[in-house]
Phi, psi and omega in degrees: 000134176297138183257132175293137182244131176217157174293320179216122185300144178297135177265162181304130178084349184290346179301337180285336189235359184228136180278132176251151176253163180305328181289346184275351186241160174263139179237154184303332179294350179264003177300133188273178187296318179298316179296322178297323178293320177296317179298319179295323177300318179296315181296317179295326177298315178296317182297321186269324190250334189251302186301323180293343185235031183299323179295320178294322178296313181296332178281358180053050176304132186305125175080356186290312182296315176300326178293320176296320178296323177298317180295319177297321178296321180296331177276353180087008185288340181274347185240022183303317184262004180274135179304150183300329181295345178246031176072021176255190180256349174063033181281162185283178187294322181295318179296318177300322178293321179297318177297318178299317179297310186294322179280349180295345178275010185266014176055231186297328178299319182296328178293314180297316181294316181296321179295321180292309185283336182264263186294343178280317186266321191295324178303321180286320181296320187265337182242350180287156174277178185302318182293318180295317179297315182296327182282319191256321190296316179302321180290328178284323181293326181269346181090002177302320173245147178253148187241154178218168188224118187248093180242307187293140176232166180307324181251011183220093178254267177296328177268067190298328185286356178269009181302149185251357176300133187241155178231120182242128180293133180292158181304327181275358176073013183262341184223154163262133177262112184268132177221128179161183184231132176240148181225162183059043185267111181288138181073007184301326185294336182228008183291142174263334184227134178240134166267114188246134180256129182208162176259129179288133182246133176291119183295338181276315184262342183075008182275132182268150174300154178290323183247156179292154166243165181239145183225143173268116187241123176271145181302329183280000181293336182092165179074018181242127174231153183238140169285166175298165178300139177287145174264117191243162177298315181222193185036049186295335180278352178280132178287121180225113183223161167276144180238129181246133176246125181233095185051045177291119184278116181246119180306142183301333180288354178264009168294127183268123184064218183258159175300132179085003182264005186296321182295321178296319177301311182301315182297314184290324177292325178294328176301316178292317181300325183292313181288328176293324177297321177299321177297317180295319180294328177296318178298316177296323181295315180297320179296320179294322177297316178305311183293324180292319178296315181299317180294318180298328177285330184272326186286122181257132172217140181055032174082010178208160181296144182294343177293349179274353182269142184300321182296321179288320179297323177298318179296313180300319180295315180296324176298316180296318179302312181299317181292316181298319180291315180298317178298320180301313182289323183299311184280335172298309182292321180301317179289323175300318176297317180298319178297320178295320178297315180296322179295319179293323176297320180296334178275358175111358180287145176286171188302314185296311181293322179296317181294315181298316181291321180296318179288320181300325180299330181252033181298323179295317179294325178296319178294319176303313184289327176299314179295309184297316182295314182293324180281332171298312180297317179301317179297315185291318180291327178296314178293327177299315177300319182294321178294321177290340180066221181302324179297330180294339180271355180272141178294349178282345182268148180291334183283340177295315178294318180300321180298313181290319183292333184292326194299329184293336188293338176279357179247319177311151172055036184090130181301159179296331176294315177299316182293327175297312181293324177296324180304310181291317181301316182291323177295317180293323179293321176297324178293316181294332179276358181081011180272347184211119182273089177269330187295314181301306178299325179295320178293324178295321178293319179299320178292323179297326180300329183276351182261182178275130182302140175275117182305330180291342180269357183257130181298138174076007186265338189244353187078119190226132180250354178291146177298124181055033182298317178299318182293327176299313181291325178297315179296319177300322179287329175302318180297320178297321179298316178298311182297321179297310185287313181295318178296318179295319180293317180296320181290319184283319188261339178057226181293345179283351183303323182300334181277346182265073188295326180298318179294317178301320182292322177295317179297317180300318179296325175295317180297315181299310180298324180294314180296316180294319181296315180295322181297315181289327177297311183294319179298314184294321177295321179293319177301317180297325179290333181273323187246348187088145185298330180290342180268358182227038184298323180290322178293321176300319179296316180296321178299313179296316181301316182292312186294322179290323174294320180299324180300316179295318180294317182297322177299317180296313180298315182297315181300314182292321179296313180300316179296340180285330187232346185249160175209172176062215182298323180299315180298314181297318180295318182288326177293323175295321177296319179300319179291318181296315187279354179241015180293136176232177183257170177284140187217134174276086186292330180298316181292321179295319179294321178300319180299314182294315183291323185303317182293319178296318180297321180293322182268349177072026182191172169289123190234025182246000000 
């Protein structure tokens, strides 16, 4: 795999205050031959084993999902990211992401697989001791045992640390007795191993720990009962049950990590889960685009295929833009995480600690991608149904299932509302810890507001011959808009900012659009440097379409946020700044969309 080269690797959140060049990022076009072969294996598995039996999977035919997991395990798909010493392949983060993307088109199967390889396996792999890893990870990597993750409770969803499941040490000190109820537990119906979060309770005082602890619980320990399968809107083939623990005896050696460390485990595993979810949604999005293009080419109306009509071409183009942008940001961030992991290993950290710290550093970007990926898929499946028309509403069409299955992704791994607020919160916390200098650049932007605008900083003001020169300046100005609004809100509201959720959500949307815009800009420039601008005309068009649309959105978000907390002269100055920093140029979007759609229609698939 080609390696991104930088003088100093980008740190988490630094995209807001530091300029990156195309050479600094990894793009999907640099995926190497071995990785492409692994990706092809994933696609062939879906084609041969999953897609032909989707109705049987959704009907939850007895034993079918575990059998599919066994087949995936035999191919090594469950152990791609597991170290070789534990029967895995030990591949890097980017390769693991590629597998997640390709299998993400597998509907309910992809949910079962992702839960097993992600939140099911990773807590033990990254937080288990040597004995725990040696006992459980090889069986999980091969699929001999299936894994599940028990965190959510009836009264503890987003507020996971408020869970009431308790663990009481037995009188002989050999076991923790777990008692409590968990709900929405993926893979519960066939799992052999559960990672269960509970609060240790002092048997003498009855007082519970403030923070959760985590336990490795085998199905055979006893004291475990399951409710029937939940009936869900989508992902119907995924096993989802309530799990009840009634004095379930867990050997003390199955305490995962340290007592009271469960909440930290949950948070860090969710960071990985969030970016992996973005990868899975990308896979589903590309598959839906493929089917939509094929249907548009086949469906005849008024004597010609509907793909020849401008309204359909606009939809196909917008679907492609969303997928291309999401992919750009996903692999940029995945490689940034990989570089951070490699740097930590070079400093002496073991694989597990290096991975956790490397991913944790980019927790804000993971939250950004979770939101962007899930909303990209939602947009694409919705447009897919519309392209199919009445047939799209029929259960006989592939997009009907895709539409229903998509909806859960805005709830999984923390709702998108929670992730938006977390994005801003994590960036501000990194700033307060001295890990990210937001204050200096924010003050510089505030000073700039009081000066006379530099025409060279405004898109379309100076005449520009550089490739995507206007878009480069627009992205730089997006960052100024974020710093202006976030800095102004933090200064005005102080510690009260956390209570102003509407303002936080507007700032988060600005941050998300800025990260996505810069990612697609850098990818497209790098592609142009590799292939020549004449070889990437459609990618140039998609880049322009996204960034110019983002400018309008950022202006709206900035204006609403400023009006929420500022008044008087400060408000007027910041509103002028919002307009200045989100200015875009005139663009013939219809022609650009036709260009993007035309190539897909000719090739009969998403081809970017």
